[in-house]
Structures are given as structure tokens and as C-alpha cells.
C-alpha positions in Angstrom: -12.3 7.9 -10.7 -16.0 8.0 -10.2 -17.2 11.6 -9.8 -19.0 12.4 -6.6 -17.2 9.9 -4.4 -14.0 9.7 -2.5 -12.2 6.4 -2.5 -9.6 5.0 -0.1 -7.8 1.7 0.1 -9.3 -0.9 2.3 -10.2 1.3 5.3 -13.4 1.4 7.2 -11.6 3.8 9.6 -8.8 6.0 8.4 -7.0 8.4 10.6 -3.5 9.8 11.1 -1.9 11.6 14.0 -2.5 14.9 12.3 -6.2 14.4 12.2 -6.7 13.5 15.9 -8.7 15.6 18.2 -6.9 18.5 19.9 -7.3 16.9 23.3 -4.7 14.2 22.4 -2.5 16.1 19.9 0.2 16.4 22.6 0.3 12.7 23.0 0.6 12.1 19.4 3.3 14.7 18.9 5.4 13.7 21.9 5.0 9.9 22.3 5.6 8.6 18.8 9.0 7.2 18.2 11.6 9.2 16.3 12.5 7.7 12.9 14.7 4.6 13.5 13.8 4.4 17.2 11.6 1.7 18.7 8.0 2.7 19.0 6.5 3.5 22.4 4.7 0.7 24.1 1.4 0.6 26.1 3.5 -0.3 29.2 6.1 2.5 28.8 3.2 5.0 28.4 1.5 3.7 31.6 -1.8 3.2 29.7 -4.5 1.5 31.9 -2.1 1.1 34.8 -3.2 1.7 38.4 -6.6 1.4 40.0 -8.1 3.6 38.6 -5.7 4.6 35.8 -4.9 8.3 35.7 -7.3 10.2 33.5 -4.9 10.8 30.7 -3.8 7.1 30.7 -7.3 5.7 30.2 -8.3 3.9 27.1 -12.0 4.0 26.2 -14.4 3.7 23.2 -13.7 7.3 22.2 -10.0 7.1 21.9 -9.4 3.3 21.3 -8.5 3.7 17.6 -6.2 6.7 18.2 -2.5 6.2 18.6 -0.9 5.7 21.2 -4.1 4.5 23.0 -4.4 1.9 20.3 -1.2 0.2 21.4 -3.2 -1.1 24.4 -6.7 -1.2 22.8 -6.0 -3.6 19.9 -5.1 -6.3 22.5 -8.0 -5.5 24.7 -11.1 -4.9 22.5 -13.4 -7.0 24.5 -12.8 -4.8 27.6 -14.1 -1.9 25.5 -16.8 -3.3 23.2 -19.4 -6.1 23.4 -18.1 -9.3 21.9 -19.0 -12.9 21.2 -16.8 -16.0 21.7 -15.5 -18.3 18.9 -14.9 -21.3 21.1 -11.9 -23.5 20.2 -13.4 -26.6 21.6 -11.9 -29.1 24.0 -9.7 -30.9 21.5 -5.9 -31.0 21.5 -3.9 -28.0 20.2 -2.4 -28.7 16.7 1.4 -28.5 16.7 3.4 -25.7 15.1 6.8 -27.4 14.7 9.5 -24.9 15.2 12.6 -24.8 12.9 14.2 -21.4 13.6 15.9 -19.5 10.7 18.0 -16.4 11.4 16.3 -13.6 9.4 17.7 -10.8 11.4 20.8 -10.4 9.3 18.9 -9.9 6.1 18.9 -6.4 4.5 16.1 -5.0 2.5 16.2 -2.3 -0.1 13.2 0.0 0.1 11.6 2.1 -2.8 12.8 5.2 -0.9 16.4 4.1 -1.5 16.9 3.2 2.2 18.3 -0.2 3.2 16.9 -1.6 6.4 17.2 -4.8 8.5 14.2 -6.7 9.8 14.4 -5.3 13.3 14.3 -1.7 11.9 11.3 -2.4 9.8 9.4 -4.2 12.5 9.9 -1.1 14.7 9.0 1.3 11.9 5.8 -0.6 11.1 4.8 -0.6 14.8 4.6 -4.4 15.0 2.9 -6.3 17.8 3.5 -9.8 16.4 5.3 -11.3 13.4 5.3 -14.9 12.5 6.8 -16.7 9.5 5.9 -20.2 8.5 7.9 -22.1 5.8 6.8 -25.5 4.5 4.6 -25.8 7.6 7.4 -25.0 10.1 7.5 -22.0 12.3 10.8 -20.4 11.3 10.5 -17.0 12.9 8.3 -15.6 15.9 8.6 -12.3 17.5 6.3 -10.4 19.9 6.4 -6.8 21.0 4.3 -4.3 23.1 3.5 -6.8 25.7 2.1 -9.5 23.3 2.8 -13.2 23.8 1.8 -16.4 22.0 -1.6 -16.5 23.6 -2.4 -12.7 23.2 -5.5 -12.0 21.2 -5.3 -9.1 18.7 -7.9 -7.2 16.6 -7.7 -8.1 12.9 -9.9 -5.4 11.5 -10.6 -5.8 7.8 -8.6 -9.2 7.7 -11.9 -10.4 9.0 -13.3 -10.0 5.5 -11.3 -13.0 4.2 -12.8 -15.2 6.8 -16.4 -14.1 5.8 -15.5 -14.7 2.1 -14.3 -18.2 3.0 -17.5 -19.0 4.8 -19.5 -17.8 1.7 -17.3 -20.0 -0.5 -18.1 -23.0 1.6 -21.8 -22.4 1.2 -21.4 -21.9 -2.6 -19.4 -25.1 -2.8 -22.2 -27.0 -1.0 -24.8 -25.6 -3.3 -26.6 -23.6 -0.6 -25.8 -20.3 -2.4 -25.7 -19.7 -6.1 -23.1 -16.9 -6.8 -24.9 -15.8 -9.9 -28.2 -15.1 -8.0 -29.0 -11.7 -6.7 -28.7 -10.7 -3.1 -32.4 -9.9 -2.8 -33.2 -13.5 -3.8 -31.8 -14.6 -0.5 -32.4 -11.3 1.5 -35.6 -9.8 0.4 -34.9 -6.9 2.8 -32.3 -5.7 0.4 -34.7 -5.2 -2.5 -34.4 -1.6 -3.8 -31.0 -1.0 -2.0 -27.6 -0.9 -3.6 -27.2 -4.6 -2.9 -30.6 -5.8 -4.1 -29.9 -6.6 -7.7 -26.1 -7.2 -7.3 -25.1 -10.8 -7.6 -23.5 -12.7 -4.7 -20.2 -12.9 -6.7 -20.2 -9.1 -7.3 -20.5 -8.6 -3.5 -17.7 -11.2 -2.9 -15.5 -9.3 -5.3 -16.6 -5.8 -4.3 -17.7 -4.8 -7.7 -21.0 -3.6 -6.5 -22.3 -0.2 -7.5 -22.8 1.8 -4.2 -23.0 5.5 -3.4 -20.7 5.4 -0.4 -18.5 8.3 0.7 -15.3 7.6 2.6 -14.3 11.2 3.0 -13.2 11.2 6.6 -13.0 15.0 6.9 -16.8 15.1 6.3 -18.7 14.2 9.6 -21.7 13.4 7.5 -19.8 10.9 5.3 -21.3 7.4 5.0 -18.3 5.8 6.6 -19.1 7.6 9.9 -22.8 6.5 9.7 -21.5 2.9 9.3 -19.2 3.6 12.3 -22.2 4.6 14.4 -23.7 1.1 14.1 -20.7 -0.6 15.7 -19.4 2.0 18.1 -16.5 2.9 15.9 -17.6 6.6 16.0 -20.1 8.5 18.1 -23.2 9.9 16.5 -23.9 13.5 16.9 -26.6 14.7 19.3 -30.0 14.2 17.8 -28.9 11.4 15.4 -31.9 9.4 14.3 -30.3 7.1 11.7 -29.8 3.3 11.8 -28.4 1.8 14.8 -28.6 -1.8 13.4 -26.7 -3.2 10.5 -30.0 -4.8 9.3 -31.4 -1.3 9.0 -28.3 0.3 7.7 -27.6 -2.0 4.8 -31.0 -1.6 3.1 -30.6 2.1 3.3 -27.6 2.2 1.0 -28.4 3.3 -2.6 -27.1 2.3 -6.0 -24.8 4.6 -7.9 -25.2 5.5 -11.5 -23.0 2.8 -12.9 -23.5 -0.8 -13.3 -22.7 -3.6 -10.9 -19.6 -5.5 -12.0 -18.0 -2.5 -13.7 -14.9 -2.3 -11.5 -13.6 -3.0 -8.0 -14.6 -0.5 -5.4 -13.6 -1.2 -1.7 -16.7 -0.6 0.5 -16.8 -2.4 3.9 -20.6 -2.8 4.0 -20.2 -5.4 1.2 -18.8 -7.8 3.7 -21.6 -7.1 6.2 -24.1 -7.8 3.5 -22.2 -11.1 2.8 -22.2 -11.9 6.6 -25.9 -11.4 6.6 -26.3 -13.8 3.7 -24.2 -16.5 5.3 -26.3 -16.2 8.6 -29.5 -16.3 6.7 -28.7 -19.4 4.6 -26.9 -21.3 7.4 -29.2 -20.2 10.2 -26.1 -19.6 12.3 -24.2 -16.5 13.4 -20.8 -15.6 11.8 -19.1 -16.6 15.1 -20.8 -20.0 15.2 -20.1 -20.7 11.6 -16.4 -20.0 12.1 -16.4 -22.0 15.4 -17.9 -25.1 13.9 -16.4 -25.1 10.4 -13.0 -23.8 11.0 -11.9 -22.9 14.6 -12.7 -26.2 16.3 -11.2 -28.2 13.4 -7.9 -26.3 13.1 -6.7 -27.2 16.7 -6.3 -23.5 17.7 -4.6 -22.5 20.9 -7.2 -20.1 22.0 -10.8 -18.9 21.4 -11.3 -16.0 19.1 -14.1 -13.5 19.4 -16.2 -11.1 17.4 -16.9 -7.4 18.0 -20.6 -6.7 18.4 -22.8 -3.7 18.5 -25.2 -2.9 21.4 -27.8 -4.9 19.6 -25.6 -8.0 19.6 -25.0 -7.9 15.8 -21.5 -9.0 14.6 -19.2 -6.6 12.7 -18.5 -8.8 9.6 -16.5 -6.1 8.0 -13.7 -6.0 10.7 -14.7 -7.5 14.0 -12.4 -10.6 14.4 -9.9 -10.9 17.2 -7.5 -13.9 17.3 -3.9 -14.9 18.2 -1.1 -14.6 15.6 -0.3 -18.3 15.9 -4.0 -19.2 15.2 -4.1 -16.8 12.3 -1.0 -18.7 11.0 -2.8 -22.0 11.3 -5.6 -20.6 9.1 -3.2 -19.4 6.5 -1.3 -22.7 6.5 -4.5 -24.6 6.1 -5.3 -22.7 2.9 -1.7 -23.1 1.7 -2.1 -26.9 2.2 -5.2 -26.9 -0.1 -7.6 -26.9 2.8 -6.0 -29.8 4.7 -4.8 -29.3 8.3 -4.8 -31.0 11.7 -5.2 -34.4 10.0 -8.4 -33.5 8.1 -9.8 -31.7 5.1 -11.2 -28.5 6.7 -11.9 -26.7 3.4 -12.6 -28.5 0.2 -9.5 -28.4 -2.0 -11.3 -26.5 -4.7 -12.0 -23.6 -2.4 -8.4 -23.4 -1.1 -7.2 -23.4 -4.7 -9.6 -20.7 -5.6 -8.4 -18.4 -2.8 -4.8 -19.0 -3.9 -5.6 -17.8 -7.5 -4.3 -14.3 -8.3 -7.6 -12.9 -9.5 -8.7 -10.7 -12.3 -6.4 -7.7 -12.8 -8.6 -5.9 -15.3 -11.2 -4.4 -13.0 -8.9 -3.8 -10.1 -7.7 -0.2 -10.5 -10.3 1.3 -12.9 -11.6 3.5 -10.2 -8.3 4.2 -8.5 -5.7 6.6 -9.9 -3.3 5.4 -7.2 0.2 4.0 -7.5 -0.6 1.4 -4.8 -3.1 -0.1 -7.2 -0.8 -0.1 -10.1 2.4 -1.2 -8.5 1.7 -2.9 -5.1 -1.8 -4.4 -5.3 -2.7 -6.7 -8.2 -6.3 -7.9 -7.8 -9.1 -8.6 -5.3 -11.5 -11.6 -5.3 -13.7 -13.5 -2.9 -12.7 -11.0 -0.1 -9.0 -11.7 -0.6 -6.2 -9.4 -1.9 -3.4 -10.3 -4.3 0.0 -8.5 -4.2 1.8 -7.6 -7.4 5.1 -9.4 -6.5 6.4 -12.2 -8.7 4.7 -15.0 -6.7 1.3 -13.3 -6.7 0.7 -14.0 -3.0 -2.7 -13.6 -1.6 -3.5 -11.9 1.7 -6.1 -10.9 4.2 -5.4 -7.3 5.1 -6.6 -5.1 8.0 -6.1 -1.5 8.8 -3.2 -0.4 11.1 -1.1 -3.3 9.8 -2.9 -6.6 10.1 -1.9 -9.3 7.6 -2.3 -13.1 6.8 -0.1 -13.3 3.8 0.1 -16.7 1.8 2.9 -17.2 -0.8 2.0 -20.5 -2.6 5.3 -20.5 -4.7 7.6 -20.1 -1.6 5.3 -22.3 0.6 5.3 -19.4 3.1 2.8 -17.9 5.4 3.4 -14.6 7.3 1.2 -13.2 10.0 1.6 -9.6 11.2 -0.4 -7.8 13.8 0.3 -4.1 14.4 -0.8 -0.9 16.1 0.5 1.7 13.7 -0.7 5.3 14.1 -1.9 5.3 10.4 -4.7 3.1 9.1 -2.6 2.8 5.8 1.1 3.3 6.2 4.0 3.0 3.7 5.8 0.9 6.2 3.2 -1.8 6.3 1.4 -1.6 2.8 4.3 -0.7 0.6 7.5 -1.9 2.3 5.8 -4.9 3.9 5.0 -6.9 0.7 8.5 -6.1 -0.8 10.2 -7.3 2.4 8.1 -10.5 2.6 9.0 -11.3 -1.0 12.6 -11.0 -0.1 12.1 -13.3 2.9 10.4 -15.8 0.6 13.3 -15.8 -1.8 15.7 -16.4 1.1 13.7 -19.3 2.6 13.4 -20.9 -0.8 17.1 -21.6 -0.6 16.6 -23.8 2.5 17.5 -27.5 1.9 
């Protein structure tokens, strides 16, 4: 561990029911499901029902990330925050051919010694959607908590993998040199933690940054980052940055070299998003729209969370349907080809599907997750330490786009779990998905 800093896995917002404000402690204690029971839903709680809703049933910017209000909020972010469309275009929807497989009878052995079936785990991980593609066919599709095929859902830090993919496109085209420093492209970052870091170090999150993610400390850096995007409310008299373009240059370098080891810090992705917009001359949303979304044949527009200045939250702002997330994952699995065209160069897709470098991954983390569940991180993508070395986009509260190149399987999971990082999603999930992969590989 690096002295003077507190590190957490993947989160830019970490909270559990025990840490919530006293004003909603009764809700947290009484409305969560008992072990083994189905979780409460937004509808059963009466959230945002009636005109106007009862005061204790209203979801707003202050409680939107708190369970159980999040059960409604994660499907309705654009009713709570400024957003920008990612237009799907007017082309036809690409087919997701269905070939149902009965996975409900499978049993899964968990590290705790318990054995569960899929329904039990989907409830315990507070799932909103769960899709499985095998060899390009949709073999399993389930929706909960009022979701349906066309429902949009917040992806949180799974957004990072989309931003990383945009950067790789610009690298492949020669518009960005991954060995160049960030300040070469963004002079505004000179003297900051990012200034003399290379683009590749930002992609891999091996930058040296003094950044505290101690959530019990109201003065921690993670909360100041949150002020920029309305994730958290600044205290009275706050005079700090309210723009990501002011905030990123204010971050300072730690007393360790860039490239030393992996350190998960969300502003890396915002810096990367700034880089892609500067080089391309287009917003993140427009890049995604033109280069990926309108070519995939998605079913619905996506959108990006903005702050009050109209700046996009590259670190976690994407909102899309589960089926469209599955199309994105399948495109990568198919070496960049989808909907009758080469959307990503094959070299980029193959690079994403590589396991990554294990050596720097857990140098700063004395954590069993990094030693047993996670394997590596590269180009804003995670690798799990299961036999097939699947790669995944991961977002807090249970968002995943999981790609297993050995089993030819893609899984999408969208969730509204009470905990940003839960055992049900981040420990049990990868083990269950590997078991599903082994089962599907027996298909003729």
C-alpha cells in the first residue's frame, strides 16, 4: 500500500446502507430484502408514484444513489441530471437472434460454501437486467424491477471502457501517440498529476496521483470530484472547481513514479475523455454516436450525464439498454465486426481481449479481490482471474459487460445493489459466469 492514501476498487462513489444519512436509515433497514428473498422494487415501494409523489417517496439528486431510491433512479437519470443524447440514427435495428437455453436449473457453488441457483443469485445481486449471448445468439434474457428490452440504465464506471475504446481508435489512426505525454496534447495539464504521464499510463491507470477515496472524510478528493458532476453536494461556502477542465489540472502528482503500479482513480478517464475530444474536435457523445452507436444498429439512443456546465462525465456517465450493451460486447468478441461492417479495426478488438499485464495490478492493493478475483487492467478494461481470462467493463452497484473469448460468450448485467461493491456481484458473479460459460460450451 502507498502511505497517505486510501484505495478502493473501481468506485467513484462508494456507500453502503450503514453509511447513509439518518433521514433514510429507516428505509434502508426495513425495505431491503431478507436473505434469500426477492429484493424490493421501485414499484412496490411506491417511489415516484402519484402527482406529486409523497415526500418520502420522491427521488432527487440528493438521494438518487442511495438504496432503495436507486432502484428507480438508475433507470431515470435524465429526469434528475442534465444529459446529452447519443443518437442511434435512422438505420434498421440489428438482429439479436434468440436461441433460448434453460439456465435456471444450474446450481452454483459459492466461496462461502453455499449452493445457489440462478434465480437466487439474480435476486441477491439486486439485478435489473441479465442477458447472455453465446456464439452471437441471445440464449437468456431476464428483466426485473420494471425494466424491459428498451429500458435505459446507468452504466457508471463501465463507461470507462467505452472511453478507452475511443482512445484506442485515435491511437490506431495515428492521431494520438500513446508514448507521448498528456501535456503534449493538453497544455492545460502541465504541472498537474497528468502532465508528464504518458497517454498509455492514463489508459492503464498507472499514473501517480495524490487522490484520496476515503469516503468517511468529507474533504476527500473523491467528494470534490463529485461536486463537479452533481454526485455530491458541496458544503456551504465551497469555492473549488465546478468544471472538470478546472478540476483535472488541480490534481497533483504523488511521490512515486508514473507507471509504477495500477491505481484506480476515476479522473484518469475524464482526462482521457478530454484528450479524445481535443484531438477529434468532437464531444464524447458525438464520437460514440458516429463511430460506434450508429453503426451497431442499436435499438435505442444512449445518453451521457452532464454537469451544469454541459461537460460530460467520462468516468461514469453512460446510460444505455442492456441489449445495446450486449451488441457492443458482441462486436468486440467478433474482432470488431458487427452489423455487416468492421466497426473497430481487428487489432483494437484483439487488444481489448488480451488479458493484460498481471505484474503491476495488485502492487498497491493488499486485497484478496486483486489476488484471486481480478487479474489485470489495461486500456480501461478489466480482466478476471478465471481460466478463460475474460475481460469486462465494470460499473459500481453491479454493472457489467463481460466478454469470454474462449466460450464465445457475452454477459450484460445491470443492477441497483445497495452496495457500490458487493460480494454478490463482484465475487460470486465472475464465478457464476464462468460456470455458465462451461455449460454453454457443451452446446452442439
